C-alpha positions as a LaTeX table, in Angstrom:
\begin{tabular}{lrrr}
\hline
Residue & $x$ (\AA) & $y$ (\AA) & $z$ (\AA) \\
\hline
Met1 & 159.05 & 65.69 & 150.24 \\
Ser2 & 158.09 & 68.61 & 148.10 \\
Arg3 & 155.38 & 70.69 & 149.80 \\
Ile4 & 154.07 & 72.08 & 146.50 \\
Gly5 & 154.35 & 68.79 & 144.63 \\
Lys6 & 152.50 & 66.61 & 147.13 \\
Lys7 & 149.42 & 68.89 & 147.21 \\
Leu8 & 146.52 & 67.68 & 145.08 \\
Ile9 & 145.45 & 70.14 & 142.39 \\
Ala10 & 141.69 & 70.57 & 142.07 \\
Ile11 & 140.32 & 70.74 & 138.53 \\
Pro12 & 137.66 & 73.49 & 138.23 \\
Lys13 & 134.50 & 73.11 & 136.12 \\
Gly14 & 135.02 & 73.75 & 132.42 \\
Val15 & 138.64 & 72.55 & 132.47 \\
Glu16 & 139.63 & 69.33 & 130.74 \\
Ile17 & 143.00 & 67.66 & 131.37 \\
Lys18 & 144.43 & 64.92 & 129.14 \\
Ile19 & 147.57 & 62.99 & 129.99 \\
Asp20 & 149.50 & 61.10 & 127.31 \\
Gln21 & 152.75 & 59.26 & 127.92 \\
Ser22 & 154.95 & 62.34 & 127.59 \\
Phe23 & 152.48 & 65.26 & 127.41 \\
Val24 & 149.86 & 66.89 & 129.59 \\
Ser25 & 147.31 & 69.16 & 127.94 \\
Val26 & 144.90 & 71.50 & 129.71 \\
Lys27 & 141.87 & 72.87 & 127.87 \\
Gly28 & 139.60 & 75.58 & 129.23 \\
Pro29 & 137.41 & 78.51 & 128.23 \\
Lys30 & 140.38 & 80.75 & 127.30 \\
Gly31 & 142.34 & 78.20 & 125.27 \\
Glu32 & 144.52 & 75.11 & 125.38 \\
Met33 & 148.05 & 74.57 & 126.67 \\
Lys34 & 150.39 & 71.61 & 126.27 \\
Glu35 & 153.50 & 70.72 & 128.28 \\
Thr36 & 155.98 & 67.86 & 128.04 \\
Ile37 & 156.38 & 65.67 & 131.11 \\
His38 & 159.84 & 64.81 & 132.45 \\
Pro39 & 160.50 & 61.04 & 132.46 \\
Arg40 & 160.98 & 60.99 & 136.25 \\
Val41 & 157.56 & 62.62 & 136.88 \\
Thr42 & 154.20 & 60.80 & 136.88 \\
Ile43 & 150.90 & 62.68 & 136.67 \\
Ile44 & 147.69 & 60.89 & 137.70 \\
Leu45 & 144.05 & 62.03 & 137.38 \\
Glu46 & 141.73 & 60.81 & 140.13 \\
Asn47 & 138.43 & 62.15 & 141.56 \\
Asn48 & 138.62 & 65.44 & 139.62 \\
Glu49 & 142.08 & 66.15 & 141.06 \\
Val50 & 145.62 & 65.95 & 139.71 \\
Lys51 & 148.21 & 64.03 & 141.71 \\
Ile52 & 151.93 & 64.34 & 140.90 \\
Thr53 & 154.56 & 61.82 & 141.95 \\
Val54 & 158.23 & 61.26 & 141.20 \\
Lys55 & 160.35 & 58.10 & 140.96 \\
Asp56 & 162.48 & 58.85 & 144.06 \\
Pro57 & 160.97 & 61.35 & 146.55 \\
Glu58 & 164.25 & 61.50 & 148.51 \\
Leu59 & 166.44 & 62.53 & 145.57 \\
Lys60 & 167.04 & 66.30 & 145.53 \\
Ser61 & 166.59 & 66.71 & 141.75 \\
Asp62 & 163.33 & 64.73 & 141.88 \\
Lys63 & 162.01 & 66.94 & 144.69 \\
Ala64 & 162.72 & 69.98 & 142.52 \\
Leu65 & 160.90 & 68.43 & 139.55 \\
Trp66 & 157.98 & 67.50 & 141.81 \\
Gly67 & 157.40 & 71.07 & 142.92 \\
Leu68 & 158.12 & 72.46 & 139.44 \\
Tyr69 & 155.47 & 70.34 & 137.76 \\
Gly70 & 153.00 & 71.12 & 140.54 \\
Ser71 & 153.45 & 74.85 & 139.85 \\
Ile72 & 153.39 & 74.39 & 136.07 \\
Ile73 & 150.08 & 72.51 & 136.11 \\
Lys74 & 148.50 & 74.99 & 138.56 \\
Asn75 & 149.59 & 77.87 & 136.28 \\
Met76 & 148.21 & 76.07 & 133.24 \\
Ile77 & 144.82 & 75.68 & 134.94 \\
Ile78 & 144.78 & 79.33 & 136.04 \\
Gly79 & 145.86 & 80.41 & 132.56 \\
Val80 & 143.06 & 78.63 & 130.70 \\
Thr81 & 140.41 & 79.81 & 133.18 \\
Val82 & 141.42 & 83.34 & 134.26 \\
Gly83 & 144.59 & 84.22 & 132.32 \\
Phe84 & 147.61 & 86.27 & 133.33 \\
Glu85 & 148.34 & 89.97 & 132.97 \\
Lys86 & 151.32 & 92.25 & 133.55 \\
Lys87 & 151.10 & 96.03 & 133.44 \\
Leu88 & 153.94 & 98.36 & 132.50 \\
Glu89 & 154.06 & 102.13 & 132.88 \\
Ile90 & 155.82 & 104.50 & 130.48 \\
Asn91 & 157.34 & 107.61 & 132.11 \\
Gly92 & 159.02 & 110.44 & 130.24 \\
Val93 & 158.22 & 113.53 & 128.20 \\
Gly94 & 157.21 & 112.47 & 124.70 \\
Tyr95 & 157.32 & 108.76 & 125.54 \\
Lys96 & 154.25 & 106.98 & 124.15 \\
Ala97 & 152.96 & 103.70 & 122.76 \\
Ala98 & 150.37 & 102.69 & 120.16 \\
Ile99 & 149.09 & 99.32 & 118.97 \\
Ala100 & 149.08 & 98.53 & 115.25 \\
Gly101 & 147.78 & 95.00 & 114.64 \\
Asp102 & 150.08 & 92.55 & 116.41 \\
Lys103 & 152.80 & 95.17 & 116.96 \\
Ile104 & 153.41 & 97.90 & 119.53 \\
Asn105 & 154.93 & 101.12 & 118.21 \\
Leu106 & 156.90 & 102.92 & 120.91 \\
Ser107 & 158.42 & 106.40 & 121.01 \\
Leu108 & 161.06 & 106.22 & 123.73 \\
Gly109 & 163.31 & 109.20 & 123.09 \\
Phe110 & 165.47 & 107.45 & 120.51 \\
Ser111 & 166.12 & 108.93 & 117.05 \\
His112 & 163.71 & 106.33 & 115.63 \\
Pro113 & 160.45 & 104.71 & 116.72 \\
Val114 & 160.75 & 101.20 & 118.18 \\
Glu115 & 158.49 & 98.48 & 116.77 \\
Phe116 & 157.84 & 95.51 & 119.10 \\
Ser117 & 156.17 & 92.40 & 117.61 \\
Leu118 & 153.87 & 90.46 & 119.94 \\
Pro119 & 154.24 & 86.67 & 119.86 \\
Lys120 & 151.27 & 84.41 & 119.13 \\
Gly121 & 149.00 & 84.00 & 122.15 \\
Ile122 & 149.80 & 87.40 & 123.68 \\
Ala123 & 147.44 & 90.37 & 123.62 \\
Ala124 & 148.31 & 93.95 & 124.55 \\
Gly125 & 146.26 & 96.98 & 125.44 \\
Ile126 & 147.27 & 100.58 & 126.00 \\
Asp127 & 145.54 & 103.06 & 128.30 \\
Lys128 & 147.30 & 106.47 & 128.33 \\
Asn129 & 150.80 & 105.55 & 129.55 \\
Val130 & 150.05 & 101.99 & 130.77 \\
Ile131 & 150.70 & 98.91 & 128.61 \\
Ser132 & 148.79 & 95.73 & 129.60 \\
Val133 & 150.28 & 92.43 & 128.41 \\
Ser134 & 147.96 & 89.43 & 128.79 \\
Gly135 & 147.73 & 85.78 & 127.78 \\
Ile136 & 147.21 & 82.24 & 129.06 \\
Asp137 & 150.90 & 81.29 & 129.40 \\
Lys138 & 152.39 & 82.82 & 132.56 \\
Gln139 & 155.98 & 82.34 & 131.40 \\
Leu140 & 155.35 & 83.96 & 128.01 \\
Val141 & 153.47 & 86.93 & 129.52 \\
Gly142 & 156.35 & 87.56 & 131.93 \\
Glu143 & 158.94 & 87.21 & 129.19 \\
Val144 & 157.17 & 89.68 & 126.85 \\
Ala145 & 156.76 & 92.18 & 129.71 \\
Ala146 & 160.47 & 91.86 & 130.54 \\
Glu147 & 161.45 & 92.37 & 126.88 \\
Leu148 & 159.27 & 95.51 & 126.70 \\
Arg149 & 160.85 & 96.85 & 129.92 \\
Ala150 & 164.34 & 96.12 & 128.55 \\
Leu151 & 163.73 & 98.45 & 125.57 \\
Lys152 & 164.11 & 101.47 & 127.90 \\
Pro153 & 164.68 & 100.50 & 131.56 \\
Pro154 & 163.87 & 103.20 & 134.13 \\
Glu155 & 166.85 & 105.39 & 134.93 \\
Pro156 & 167.50 & 106.32 & 138.59 \\
Tyr157 & 167.79 & 110.12 & 138.28 \\
Lys158 & 164.46 & 111.19 & 136.76 \\
Gly159 & 162.68 & 107.81 & 136.59 \\
Lys160 & 162.21 & 107.98 & 132.80 \\
Gly161 & 161.66 & 104.71 & 130.95 \\
Ile162 & 159.40 & 101.65 & 131.12 \\
Lys163 & 158.75 & 100.08 & 134.51 \\
Tyr164 & 156.34 & 97.55 & 135.99 \\
Ile165 & 153.28 & 99.26 & 137.46 \\
Asp166 & 154.12 & 98.05 & 140.99 \\
Glu167 & 157.89 & 98.56 & 140.69 \\
Ile168 & 159.45 & 101.21 & 142.92 \\
Ile169 & 162.34 & 103.21 & 141.47 \\
Val170 & 164.65 & 104.63 & 144.14 \\
Lys171 & 165.76 & 107.96 & 142.75 \\
Lys172 & 169.34 & 109.17 & 143.22 \\
Ala173 & 170.40 & 112.72 & 143.91 \\
Gly174 & 172.15 & 114.26 & 140.92 \\
Lys175 & 175.48 & 116.14 & 140.80 \\
Ala176 & 173.84 & 119.52 & 141.50 \\
Ala177 & 172.16 & 118.26 & 144.69 \\
Lys178 & 175.39 & 116.69 & 145.96 \\
Ala179 & 177.44 & 119.80 & 145.14 \\
Ala180 & 174.98 & 122.12 & 146.91 \\
Gly181 & 175.14 & 120.02 & 150.11 \\
Ala182 & 178.97 & 119.75 & 150.07 \\
Gly183 & 179.68 & 123.42 & 149.22 \\
Ser184 & 177.97 & 124.95 & 152.29 \\
Gly185 & 180.61 & 123.66 & 154.75 \\
Ala186 & 183.44 & 126.00 & 153.63 \\
\hline
\end{tabular}
C-alpha cells in the first residue's frame, strides 16, 4: 500500500473541493486549481476529508499513482490557502534584476539585458539581490525558479550567477592556488 496515498487529507476551512468524473478542482482564498484524474484513481469526499483509492492496490503502477495523487491534492490545498514561494539570489558585480509589469529584466554580465516573461499565475518580487517567485501551483513556481536559475547558473570558482537562497556552492581552487601549492616542493 502507498503510505502517502492511504492517508486521509483534511480539508481546512475556506477550501472547497469539487470532484467531477475526470477532474478535481480546489478553490480557496488565493485562487482555484484544477487537475485531471487518472482513470485508475478514485477520489472520494467524506466527513470533510479526501480519500484516495486505486483499482488495484497491489499493482506497482497503481501504488505510484496513489501516492502521486495524494501529494498533488495536498499541494493544491496548500497552494490555495498559503501559496508557494522560491527565493533566488543573484551574485556578481553588476548583476541586477528589475520588474517591469509581468517581466523581469536581468543584467547578468552578457552583452545584452535578459528579459524573462512570467507566466500567468506567478508573481515575482525583488529585494536588493533576492528574487522571490510565488504562486499557488507548486510545480509552476519550481519550474519558473529553475528557468531563472538556468539563465546564469552559479559558477564554482567565484560563485557568480543565480542560485537558490538555500543552495550551497562548493567553490573550487583556481589555477593560481593550485600552482602556488605545487611549486613550493622543488
